[in-house]
C-alpha positions, 0 to 999 in steps of 0.5 A: 500500500505505500508503493504509490507514495514511494514512486511519487517521492522518487520521481520528485527527488530526480533532477528531470523527467526523461523525454519518453515519459513526457511524450507518454504523458502528453499521449495519455499513455501513463497510469494514473499514479505515474501521470500525478507524478509527472504533473507534480513535477512539472509544477516546480521544474521550469525545464520539464514543463517547457519540454512538455509544452514542446512536445504537446505542440509537436503532437498537435501539429502532427495530429492535424497534418495527418487529418488534413486532405491537402497538405500545403505547399512549401513556401517556394512552391507556393510563391511559383504557383502564384506567379504562374497564376498571374501569368495565366493571362497571356495563355488565355489571350493565346487560346482566344487568339488560336480560336479566332484563327481556327474560326477564321480558317474554317470560314475562309477554307470551307464555309466561304467556298460552299457559300459561293457554290450555293450562290452560283447554284441559284438558291438566291441568298448570301447568307449561309445561315439564312439559306440553310435554316430558313430557306431550306427545303424542310423549313417550308411548312414550319414558317406558320410555327415561327411565333411559337419559336419566338414565344419559347425564346422569350420564355427561356430568356425570361427564365434564365433572367429570373433564375440569375436575379432571384436574390434581387427579386421580391415576391411581388416583382417576380409575379409581375415579370411572370404575368408580363411574360404571359401577356407578351406570349398571348400578344405575340401568338397568332393563329397557324395556317390550316393544313390538310392530310390525305392518304389512300391508294389514290389521292387526287385533288380534282380539277377546280378544287382549291386547298388553302394551306399546305397539303400532306399526301401519302399513297400509291398514287398522288395527283394534283389536278386543281389548285393548292395554295400552299406547299405540297408534300407527297410520299407515293409510288407515283406523283402527277402535277397537272394543276397549280401549286402556289408554294413548293412541291416537296416529294419522295416517289418512284416517278414524278411528272410535273406538267403543271405550274409550281410557283415555288421550288421543286425538291424531290428524291426519286427514281425518275423525274419528268418536267414538262410544265413550269417551275418558277424558282429553283429545282433541287433533285437527287434521282436516277434519271432527270428529264427536262422537256423542251417544253419545260421550264425553270425560272431560276437554277437547277441542282441535280445529281443522278445518272442521267440528266437531259436538258432540252428545256429552258433554265433561267439561271444557273446549272449545278450537276453531278451525273454519270451522263449529261446532255444539254440541248436547251437554254441555260441563262447562267453558268454550267458546272458539271462533274461526271463521266461524260458531257454532251452539248448538242446542237441548238444549245445556248449557254449564256454563262461560264461553262466548266466540266470536270470529268474522266472524258473530254466533253462533246460540243456541237459546232453550232452550240452557243457558249458565252466562253470557251468550255474549261475541262479538268481531267480527273486523274487518280493520283497519290494525295500530296500534302502541302506545307500549309497542311502541316502548319494547320495540323501544328496550330490544331495541335497547339489549340488541343494543348491549350484546351487540355491546359483549360480543362485541367486548370478548371477541373483538375481532379476530374481531369485526372479521374478521366485519364485514370478511366482511359487506363481501362481500355476495353470498358472505355471503348465499349462505352465510347461506341455507345455514347459516340452513336447513341447520343448523336442519334438521340440528340439529332431526333430531339432536334427534330422536335419542337419540345426537345429542340433545346435539349438536342442542341445542348446534347449535340454541343456537349458531344462535340466537346467530347469529340474534341476532348477525346484526344486530350484524354487519350494523350494523357494516358499515353503520356503516363504509360511513357513517363510514369504517373504523377498527380502534380498539376504541371508534371501531369500536364507535361504527360498530357502534352507529350501524349497529344503530340504522339497521337497527332503524329500518328493521326497524320499517317496517310491511310491509317490516320483516319482509322487511328482518329476514330479509335482515339475518339471512340476510346476518349469519349468512352473514358470521359462517360466512364468518369462522369458515371463514376462521379454520379455513383454515391460513395460510402464513408469508410468506417473509421474507428473512434480514438480511444478516450481516457476513463471518466474522471481523469483530471487534466495536469495544470499549467500545461496545454494538454487537453486544450483551452 
């Protein structure tokens, strides 16, 4: 029974407590009697008290560092990080400059030549967006729904505005804005024009009958002998037009014959088309055989593709053709641009514009044919593709753009970028999922864009799909760089591996013959890795079961004049 007092007296008589005993005391590993002895000794010994406080401080710092998720950078690295962060402005400037350069090159290299070709074909528009969207064949019939698109646009803008400024709007003002939007919708909305649907084995608009509005007709035989004050959409085995159509004629049939008058455009996809009547505007065809009779007339331009084109009638403007064989014996008021196997300009033909032919055989021109300028012939030769210096220059520019795009992604989403690269390491799962996403999302987006309700969702999904296509090379470049240089979770070493991998991918995709297929594989692989990382992000994670730290027994007194136990 005298042993505790003896230990306490022995500890008090000793000069100092050793460091290990003080460390055990800080960690609460001593028994009750020994801890009381250390506490009494540190009340009278300044040296041991100072050592005890130092050990207590180190223990707390070590515990805090083990609990922190992100370890702070050393002073020199933190200072370097701040300098890099301040100098990122010029990088964004380079990104913007390359983006502008890419848009300019895309417009001058592809869009502007196509726009010029469409203008020469007589579509009658200098604005490509207006040409494709608002004057295309499939926009006709949707013009009556334009007010609905306006209302949807206003409602979407109003919704985004309310969401952005929801903190600054009171309840009364928000309701006022909402009712104002409904009032604008009711004021803008206009009644749509009537549309008539007819179907059956034989659909006939009899002579003397007048249909006000558009007509949708499906059947074995569609015949228009009367008048349609609108557009006609026909899906049949045979379509005959002997009457008068005030709008466009858009048809898909095996045989189409137009001997009447069409005030608008003729758009057809069929086996054979015969025109003996009049089309006041443009004709666009994709068929096997097209015959423009000597009594037939096209007010503006003809754009046709097929096997055999016979032009004996009159064309007011230009002719653009892609056919195996083309025979011209009528009048063309504009230029002729033809590509195919053979071209024959017969006696009595008259062309008031420039004539050019690109084909495998020299064209045949009659001596009494009237041409405004000598015919330009370009022989199609199957030669090996040669690449100029401009091709490699643009490849380098595009590679730099992809690298800067990867830098932007890694800077904005560093953790997700590393997760995406790790997902690319699972080649089989990434490639399989990429095949599904590449084709599935594209088809679903196009289907959604074809509807009114899903137009916004379809366009958004399509834009996301394009971003994934562009980012696929960055992801695959990252995993290839890690395979070569090893894994590193630091930002700049990680991005260095991405740059090396992108350079390798761009070089391989530049190789003739195999470059395209490598690009397809890389795109599917990268899209699958991105989709797999997104899928894993969306899965719920369970917190690990961490056992609690051991607690001292209840009633244990804290030593005085120390920082053990906290303030």
